C-alpha positions in Angstrom: -29.0 0.4 -13.9 -28.6 0.3 -17.7 -27.1 3.8 -17.6 -24.6 2.7 -15.0 -23.6 -0.2 -17.2 -23.3 2.1 -20.2 -21.0 4.4 -18.3 -18.8 1.5 -17.2 -18.7 0.2 -20.8 -17.7 3.6 -22.0 -14.9 3.9 -19.4 -13.7 0.4 -20.2 -13.7 1.2 -23.9 -11.5 4.3 -23.4 -9.2 2.3 -21.1 -8.8 -0.5 -23.6 -7.9 2.1 -26.3 -5.3 3.7 -24.1 -3.8 0.4 -23.1 -3.6 -0.6 -26.8 -1.9 2.7 -27.8 0.6 2.4 -24.9 1.4 -1.2 -25.9 1.9 -0.4 -29.6 4.0 2.7 -28.9 6.1 0.7 -26.5 7.0 -1.8 -29.3 8.2 1.0 -31.6 11.9 1.9 -31.5 12.9 5.5 -30.8 14.0 7.2 -34.0 17.7 8.0 -34.1 19.6 10.8 -35.8 22.4 8.3 -36.7 22.7 6.2 -39.9 22.7 2.5 -39.2 25.5 0.6 -40.9 24.8 -3.2 -41.0 27.8 -5.6 -40.9 27.7 -8.7 -43.0 30.2 -11.4 -42.0 32.1 -8.9 -39.9 32.6 -6.3 -42.7 31.1 -2.8 -43.0 31.6 -0.2 -45.7 31.7 3.3 -44.2 30.2 5.8 -46.7 31.8 9.0 -47.8 31.0 11.9 -45.5 28.1 14.1 -46.7 27.7 16.3 -43.6 27.7 15.8 -39.9 26.4 12.3 -39.3 26.9 9.6 -36.7 27.0 5.9 -37.8 25.7 3.1 -35.6 27.6 -0.1 -36.2 25.2 -3.1 -36.2 24.8 -6.5 -37.7 27.1 -9.6 -37.5 30.5 -9.1 -35.9 33.1 -11.8 -35.3 33.2 -12.9 -31.7 36.1 -14.9 -30.2 35.6 -16.2 -26.6 38.1 -18.2 -24.6 37.9 -21.9 -25.3 35.5 -21.4 -28.3 35.9 -21.0 -32.0 35.3 -17.6 -33.6 31.7 -17.1 -34.7 29.4 -14.4 -35.9 27.5 -12.5 -33.3 24.9 -9.8 -33.7 25.9 -6.5 -32.1 24.5 -4.8 -30.1 24.0 -8.2 -28.5 23.5 -10.1 -25.2 25.6 -13.2 -24.6 23.5 -14.2 -21.6 26.5 -15.2 -19.6 29.4 -13.6 -17.8 32.9 -13.8 -19.2 35.1 -12.1 -21.8 35.5 -12.0 -25.5 36.8 -10.0 -28.5 34.4 -8.5 -31.0 36.0 -7.8 -34.4 34.7 -5.7 -37.3 36.4 -4.7 -40.5 35.7 -1.1 -41.6 36.2 -0.3 -45.3 37.0 3.3 -46.0 37.7 4.9 -49.4 38.6 8.4 -48.2 41.9 9.8 -47.0 43.1 9.5 -43.4 40.3 11.0 -41.3 39.9 11.4 -37.6 36.9 9.6 -36.2 35.5 9.1 -32.7 34.2 5.9 -31.1 31.5 5.9 -28.4 29.4 3.3 -26.6 27.7 3.1 -23.2 29.6 0.1 -21.7 27.2 -0.6 -18.8 28.4 -3.7 -16.9 31.6 -4.1 -18.9 35.2 -3.1 -19.1 36.8 -3.0 -22.6 39.8 -2.1 -24.6 39.4 -0.6 -28.1 42.0 -1.6 -30.7 42.3 -0.4 -34.3 44.7 -2.2 -36.7 46.4 -3.8 -33.7 47.1 -0.5 -31.9 45.4 0.3 -28.6 43.1 3.3 -28.9 41.7 3.5 -25.4 40.0 1.6 -22.6 37.2 1.9 -20.1 37.4 0.4 -16.7 40.1 -2.3 -16.3 39.9 -5.0 -19.0 41.0 -8.5 -18.1 39.8 -12.0 -19.0 40.4 -12.8 -15.3 37.5 -12.0 -13.0 39.6 -10.8 -10.1 41.6 -8.4 -12.3 38.6 -7.0 -14.2 36.9 -3.8 -13.1 33.8 -2.5 -14.9 32.9 1.1 -15.5 29.8 2.9 -16.7 31.5 6.2 -17.4 30.9 7.3 -21.0 34.2 7.7 -22.9 34.8 8.9 -26.4 38.0 7.5 -28.1 39.7 9.1 -31.1 41.3 7.2 -33.9 42.4 7.8 -37.5 40.5 5.8 -40.2 42.9 4.9 -43.0 42.1 4.2 -46.6 41.2 0.5 -47.2 40.5 -2.1 -44.5 40.6 -1.1 -40.9 40.2 -3.8 -38.2 38.3 -2.6 -35.2 38.5 -4.8 -32.1 36.6 -4.4 -28.8 37.9 -6.6 -26.1 35.2 -7.1 -23.5 35.2 -8.4 -20.0 32.1 -8.7 -17.8 32.0 -10.5 -14.5 29.4 -8.5 -12.5 26.5 -8.0 -14.9 24.3 -11.0 -15.5 24.0 -10.1 -19.2 27.4 -10.1 -20.7 28.5 -8.8 -24.1 28.6 -5.6 -26.1 24.9 -4.8 -25.8 24.7 -1.0 -26.0 24.6 1.1 -29.2 28.0 1.4 -30.8 28.8 4.6 -32.7 31.5 6.1 -34.8 31.4 9.7 -36.1 33.8 12.3 -37.6 35.6 14.2 -34.9 34.1 16.1 -32.9 30.5 15.0 -33.7 30.3 12.2 -31.1 31.6 14.5 -28.4 29.1 17.2 -29.3 26.2 14.7 -29.4 27.1 13.3 -25.9 27.6 16.7 -24.4 24.2 17.8 -25.7 22.4 14.8 -24.2 24.3 15.1 -20.9 23.3 18.8 -20.8 19.6 17.8 -21.2 19.9 15.3 -18.4 21.5 17.9 -16.1 18.9 20.4 -17.1 16.1 18.0 -16.1 18.0 17.3 -12.9 17.9 21.0 -12.0 14.3 21.4 -12.9 13.3 18.3 -10.8 15.2 19.7 -7.9 13.3 23.0 -8.2 10.0 21.0 -8.4 10.9 19.3 -5.2 11.6 22.6 -3.4 8.2 23.9 -4.7 6.4 20.9 -3.2 8.2 21.2 0.1 7.2 24.9 0.2 3.6 24.1 -0.5 3.7 21.5 2.3 4.4 24.2 4.8 1.0 25.9 4.2 -1.1 23.1 2.8 -3.6 21.0 4.8 -2.5 17.9 2.8 1.1 18.1 3.9 1.9 14.4 3.5 1.1 14.4 -0.3 3.4 17.3 -1.0 6.2 15.9 1.2 6.2 12.4 -0.2 5.9 13.7 -3.7 8.9 16.1 -3.1 11.0 13.1 -1.8 10.0 11.1 -4.8 10.9 14.0 -7.1 14.4 14.3 -5.5 15.0 10.6 -6.1 13.8 10.8 -9.7 16.3 13.7 -10.2 19.1 11.5 -9.0 17.9 8.4 -10.9 17.6 10.3 -14.2 21.2 11.3 -14.3 22.2 7.6 -13.7 20.5 6.5 -16.9 20.8 7.1 -20.7 23.8 9.4 -21.0 24.9 8.8 -17.4 25.4 12.4 -16.7 26.2 11.7 -13.1 29.8 11.0 -14.2 30.2 14.6 -15.1 29.6 15.3 -11.4 31.3 12.2 -9.9 33.9 11.0 -12.5 35.4 8.3 -10.2 32.1 6.7 -9.0 32.4 3.0 -8.5 30.3 0.9 -10.9 28.6 -1.4 -8.4 27.9 1.5 -6.1 26.5 3.4 -9.0 24.2 0.5 -10.1 22.9 -0.1 -6.5 22.2 3.6 -6.1 20.4 3.6 -9.4 18.1 0.7 -8.4 17.5 2.1 -4.9 16.4 5.5 -6.3 14.1 3.6 -8.7 12.5 1.6 -5.8 12.1 4.6 -3.5 10.8 7.0 -6.0 8.1 4.5 -7.1 7.1 3.8 -3.5 7.0 7.5 -2.6 4.9 8.5 -5.6 2.4 5.8 -4.9 2.3 6.7 -1.2 1.9 10.4 -2.0 -1.4 9.7 -3.8 -2.6 6.4 -2.2 -5.3 8.3 -0.2 -7.0 9.3 -3.4 -7.8 5.7 -4.4 -11.6 5.1 -4.1 -11.3 1.7 -2.4 -10.0 1.0 1.1 -8.6 -2.3 -0.2 -6.5 -0.5 -2.8 -5.4 2.0 -0.2 -4.2 -0.9 1.9 -2.5 -2.5 -1.2 -0.8 0.8 -1.9 0.6 0.9 1.6 1.9 -2.7 1.1 3.4 -1.6 -2.2 5.2 1.2 -0.4 6.6 -1.0 2.3 7.6 -3.5 -0.4 9.6 -0.8 -2.1 11.3 0.0 1.3 12.1 -3.8 1.7 13.5 -4.1 -1.8 15.7 -1.0 -1.0 17.1 -2.7 2.1 17.6 -5.9 0.2 19.4 -4.1 -2.6 22.0 -2.9 -0.1 23.2 -6.5 0.7 22.3 -8.9 -2.1 24.8 -9.5 -5.0 24.2 -7.4 -8.1 23.5 -10.6 -10.1 20.4 -11.1 -7.9 19.0 -7.6 -7.6 19.3 -6.9 -11.3 16.5 -9.3 -12.4 14.4 -8.2 -9.4 14.6 -4.6 -10.6 13.6 -5.7 -14.1 10.6 -7.6 -12.7 9.5 -4.5 -10.9 8.7 -2.8 -14.2 5.4 -4.6 -14.9 4.3 -4.2 -11.3 4.6 -0.4 -11.5 3.0 -0.5 -14.9 -0.1 -2.2 -13.4 -0.3 0.5 -10.7 -0.1 3.3 -13.3 -2.8 1.7 -15.5 -5.1 1.3 -12.5 -4.6 5.0 -11.8 -5.6 5.7 -15.4 -8.7 3.6 -14.9 -9.6 5.5 -11.7 -9.1 8.9 -13.3 -11.1 7.9 -16.3 -14.0 7.0 -14.1 -13.6 10.3 -12.2 -13.6 12.4 -15.4 -16.7 10.7 -16.8 -18.8 10.9 -13.6 -17.6 14.0 -11.9 -19.7 17.2 -12.1 -17.0 19.5 -10.7 -14.9 21.3 -13.3 -11.9 21.3 -11.0 -12.0 17.5 -10.6 -12.2 17.1 -14.3 -9.2 19.2 -15.1 -7.1 17.5 -12.5 -8.2 14.1 -13.8 -7.2 15.0 -17.3 -3.7 16.1 -16.2 -3.2 13.0 -14.1 -4.4 10.7 -16.9 -1.8 12.2 -19.2 0.9 11.9 -16.6 0.2 8.3 -15.8 0.0 7.3 -19.4 3.4 8.9 -20.2 5.1 7.2 -17.3 3.4 3.9 -18.1 4.7 4.2 -21.7 8.2 4.8 -20.4 8.0 1.7 -18.2 6.6 -0.5 -20.9 9.0 0.8 -23.6 12.1 0.1 -21.5 10.8 -3.2 -20.3 10.1 -4.3 -23.9 13.5 -3.1 -24.9 15.2 -5.2 -22.3 13.2 -8.3 -23.3 13.9 -7.8 -27.0 17.6 -6.9 -26.3 16.9 -3.6 -28.1 19.0 -1.0 -26.3 18.0 2.3 -27.8 17.3 5.4 -25.9 15.7 4.7 -22.5 12.5 6.6 -22.1 12.0 6.4 -18.3 14.1 9.5 -17.5 12.2 11.7 -19.9 8.8 10.3 -19.0 9.4 10.6 -15.2 10.4 14.2 -15.8 7.1 14.9 -17.7 5.2 12.9 -15.0 6.6 15.0 -12.2 6.0 18.3 -14.2 2.4 17.5 -14.8 1.7 16.3 -11.2 3.5 19.4 -9.9 1.0 21.5 -11.9 -1.9 19.4 -10.5 -0.8 19.8 -6.9 0.1 23.5 -7.3 -3.2 24.2 -9.0 -5.2 22.3 -6.3 -3.4 24.3 -3.7 -4.1 27.7 -5.3 -7.8 26.8 -5.9 -8.1 25.4 -2.4 -6.7 28.5 -0.9 -9.0 30.7 -2.9 -12.0 28.6 -2.2 -11.1 28.5 1.5 -11.3 32.2 1.8 -14.6 32.2 -0.1 -15.9 29.4 2.2 -14.8 31.2 5.3 -16.7 34.4 4.3 -19.7 32.3 3.3 -19.7 30.5 6.7 -19.8 33.9 8.4 -22.8 34.9 6.3 -24.4 31.6 6.8 -24.0 31.9 10.5 -25.7 35.3 10.5 -28.5 33.9 8.4 -28.9 30.9 10.7 -29.1 33.3 13.7 -31.9 35.2 11.9 -33.6 31.9 11.0 -33.3 30.7 14.6 -34.8 33.9 15.9 -37.7 33.5 13.5 -38.2 29.9 14.4 -38.1 30.8 18.1 -40.5 33.7 17.6 -42.9 32.0 15.2 -42.8 28.6 16.8 -41.8 28.3 20.4 -42.6 31.8 21.6 -46.1 31.8 20.1 -46.8 28.3 21.7 -45.6 29.6 25.1 -47.8 32.6 24.7 -50.7 30.4 24.0 -49.9 28.3 27.0 -49.8 31.4 29.2 -53.2 32.6 27.8 -54.9 29.3 28.4 -53.4 28.9 31.9 -54.5 32.4 32.8 -58.0 31.6 31.7 -58.1 28.5 33.9 -56.9 30.5 36.9 -59.6 33.1 36.4 -62.4 30.6 35.9 -61.4 28.9 39.1 -62.4 25.4 37.9 -60.7 22.6 36.1 -61.4 22.1 32.4 -60.0 18.8 31.2 -60.3 19.7 27.5 -58.2 22.9 28.1 -55.7 21.0 30.2 -55.3 18.5 27.3 -54.7 21.3 24.8 -52.1 22.8 27.2 -50.4 19.4 27.4 -50.3 19.0 23.6 -49.1 22.5 23.1 -46.4 22.0 25.6 -45.3 18.8 23.8 -45.2 20.6 20.5 -43.2 23.5 22.0 -40.7 21.0 23.5 -40.4 19.2 20.2 -39.9 22.5 18.3 -37.3 23.6 20.9 -35.5 20.2 20.5 -35.3 20.7 16.7 -33.8 24.1 17.3 -31.3 22.7 19.8 -30.4 19.9 17.4 -29.7 22.4 14.6 -27.5 24.5 17.0 -25.7 21.6 18.7 -26.4 18.3 17.0 -23.5 16.5 18.7 -23.6 16.6 22.5 -20.6 14.7 23.6 -21.2 12.2 26.3 -24.8 11.7 25.3 -24.9 11.9 21.4 -22.6 10.3 18.9 -22.2 11.1 15.2 -23.9 7.8 14.4 -27.0 8.7 16.5 -27.1 12.3 15.2 -27.1 11.0 11.6 -29.9 8.6 12.3 -31.9 11.3 14.1 -31.4 13.6 11.0 -32.7 10.8 8.8 -35.8 10.2 11.0 -36.5 13.9 11.2 -36.3 14.3 7.4 -38.6 11.4 6.8 -41.1 12.6 9.3 -41.1 16.3 8.3 -40.9 15.9 4.5 -42.3 12.4 3.9 -39.2 11.4 1.9 -37.7 8.0 2.4 -34.4 8.6 4.1 -31.9 5.7 4.7 -28.9 6.0 7.0 -26.2 3.4 7.1 -23.1 3.6 9.4 -20.4 0.9 9.4 -17.2 0.8 11.2 -15.4 -0.4 14.3 -15.3 3.1 15.8 -17.4 6.2 15.2 -16.2 8.2 18.2 -14.2 11.0 16.6 -12.9 14.3 18.1 -15.0 17.5 18.1 -13.6 19.0 14.9 -14.0 15.9 12.8 -17.4 15.0 14.2 -19.0 18.4 13.7 -17.6 18.9 10.2 -18.8 15.5 9.1 -22.3 16.2 10.5 -22.6 19.5 8.7 -21.4 18.0 5.4 -24.3 15.5 5.6 -26.7 18.2 6.8 -25.7 20.6 3.9 -25.9 17.8 1.3 -29.4 16.9 2.6 -30.6 20.5 2.5 -29.2 20.9 -1.0 -31.2 17.8 -2.1 -34.4 19.3 -0.7 -33.7 22.8 -2.1 -32.5 22.0 -5.6 -34.0 18.6 -6.4 -37.2 16.6 -5.9 -36.1 13.3 -4.5 -38.2 10.3 -3.6 -35.4 9.0 -1.4 -32.1 10.1 0.2 -29.4 7.7 1.3 -26.7 8.6 3.7 -23.7 6.2 4.1 -20.8 6.5 6.5 -18.1 3.8 6.5 -15.0 3.8 8.7 -12.0 1.5 8.2 -8.5 1.4 9.6 -7.2 3.6 6.7 -10.0 5.9 5.7 -13.4 7.5 6.5 -15.7 7.2 3.5 -19.1 9.0 3.2 -21.7 9.6 0.6 -25.1 11.2 0.3 -27.3 10.1 -2.6 -30.6 11.4 -4.0 -32.7 10.5 -7.0 -34.4 13.9 -7.7 -32.0 15.4 -10.2 -33.1 16.5 -13.7 -31.1 14.6 -16.3 -30.2 17.9 -18.0 -29.0 19.5 -14.8 -25.3 20.5 -14.8 -23.9 21.1 -11.3 -20.6 22.8 -10.8 -18.7 24.2 -7.8 -20.0 27.7 -8.6 -23.7 26.8 -8.2 -24.5 27.9 -4.7 -22.2 28.2 -1.7 -23.2 24.9 -0.1 -20.9 22.9 -2.4 -17.9 25.1 -1.6 -18.5 24.9 2.1 -18.8 21.1 2.0 -15.6 20.9 0.0 -13.9 23.3 2.5 -14.9 21.2 5.5 -13.6 18.0 3.9 -10.3 19.4 2.6 -9.8 21.0 6.1 -9.6 17.4 7.3 -7.2 16.5 4.6 -9.7 14.6 2.5 -11.0 14.7 -1.1 -14.5 15.7 -2.2 -16.5 15.1 -5.3 -20.0 15.2 -6.8 -20.8 12.7 -9.5 -23.8 11.2 -11.3 -24.8 7.6 -10.7 -27.3 7.9 -13.6 -29.3 10.6 -15.2 -31.5 11.2 -12.2 -29.2 10.2 -9.3 -26.6 12.4 -7.7 -23.9 11.3 -5.3 -22.0 13.6 -3.0 -19.0 11.6 -1.8 -15.9 12.2 0.3 -12.9 10.3 1.6 -10.8 11.3 4.6 -7.6 9.5 5.8 -7.6 8.2 9.3 -5.2 10.3 11.3 -4.9 7.8 14.1 -6.8 4.9 15.7 -9.0 7.1 17.9 -9.1 10.2 15.6 
């Protein structure tokens, strides 16, 4: 028991360290290749150009709103209310007339850019009247000439659809054409990731055609397609290079919907891998919650769905960190190399996406609108999980062929063993019966002692024959269920080998179809035989639990040497067991409970109520 507690403490320690690192890195701002210029009382001195450099305009600008006196406002800023206003900033420039570019992501706003009382450009339709204002999220780069001395830059903002009004994105100026090049490079990266994600989705759909775990590949592919769409709606909003006239509110609703659906599809794709039926059920509820939020987002006002979308960040973060906890436990306890590698890749993927979620959530809370990390982290998340699924498919295919060949060899060996058992056991007993019966007939009198021997021998022969029949056909439908067959196996093992064997079956229905029943029985039989062949147990425990969402099973024995290392390559029994479980769409693992206790465990999703 102390070893189990030690393992839990070790897993909890690693989890706490990962959680701390994710939290600290989420607080750190993303380094920028621009030079920050801080305004003091609405004045900034633009330095002489010493190479290609962008300048981010921050600090205190002058803000004039209708019905209020002009006051200083930190930019980028959030006014926390809808409306309109004019941000003013004086740029001091000592050089000659120089062409500059102005760039900001004006999410939720429309604006007009003025320099020295001359209109430079606009985005959307600016108006202090709500009915006449029309926002846009399309990135625009405006050109202007910075003159020697003082230059008054004004940004007239109107925002009547976004609940957080103001100029709250990064504001840049740069010598022409540096801002244009910078945006084009970033948009190209977003479009490149879009293409890669699209190919990842096609790969998963292709694997679904041939895989036994079709649902995981299909749901993951759908989630990947939605991530691809969602990513080009964030950061540099590269979707406007494809749809330049996209309506703002339609764009924002589509962005939130892709966010909900992708999260739901990813959780649903892997919900069957959770170790607890309760968590599997919660994952299904989470999935339907995402579907519900998607439908709600089609009808509710944007002012309502925006805070709901932000509140979704911590929920998804909790799911991801729970996944990290589960995979840490799998990595520390699993004895199968394949499971360890998959666990490592999944831990890294979940940590990266959890970081993206927490970073952007913290940025929103702190009104710190630097680069959003979710697009990049979701790309890495999909890439790593694509490797995991493709790797599992390739290894499963290879091991399937090996298992099929081994099953053929095992069947031949079992026939030979059966012939030996029939010859050495039943046939010799029947021969003895014939010999004793012939003796009685020749003596022409009844010998009660010989008759008793004939009776006992007949019983032994019948018993031996029954064992052979049980090995050949343990499940006889209509007369024998999986539950009774497992209890019979436990009784036979305890009687034959003197090893305490426990069998526990729980569930509302244990009446499965032929394929499922026979494969489950042979998994238990193989695990018990392995325990007898490779260990020296004092007890063996078989557990089968059936719920509405999954079939869970385990075979535990305490006869393993603490120094023993078991892998998939040690013997063919493990590969055959894995093959049988994965044939049913389940997951299989071998883990240590402590230094002397080994657990073979599996989990199979319920296909339907009656299976």
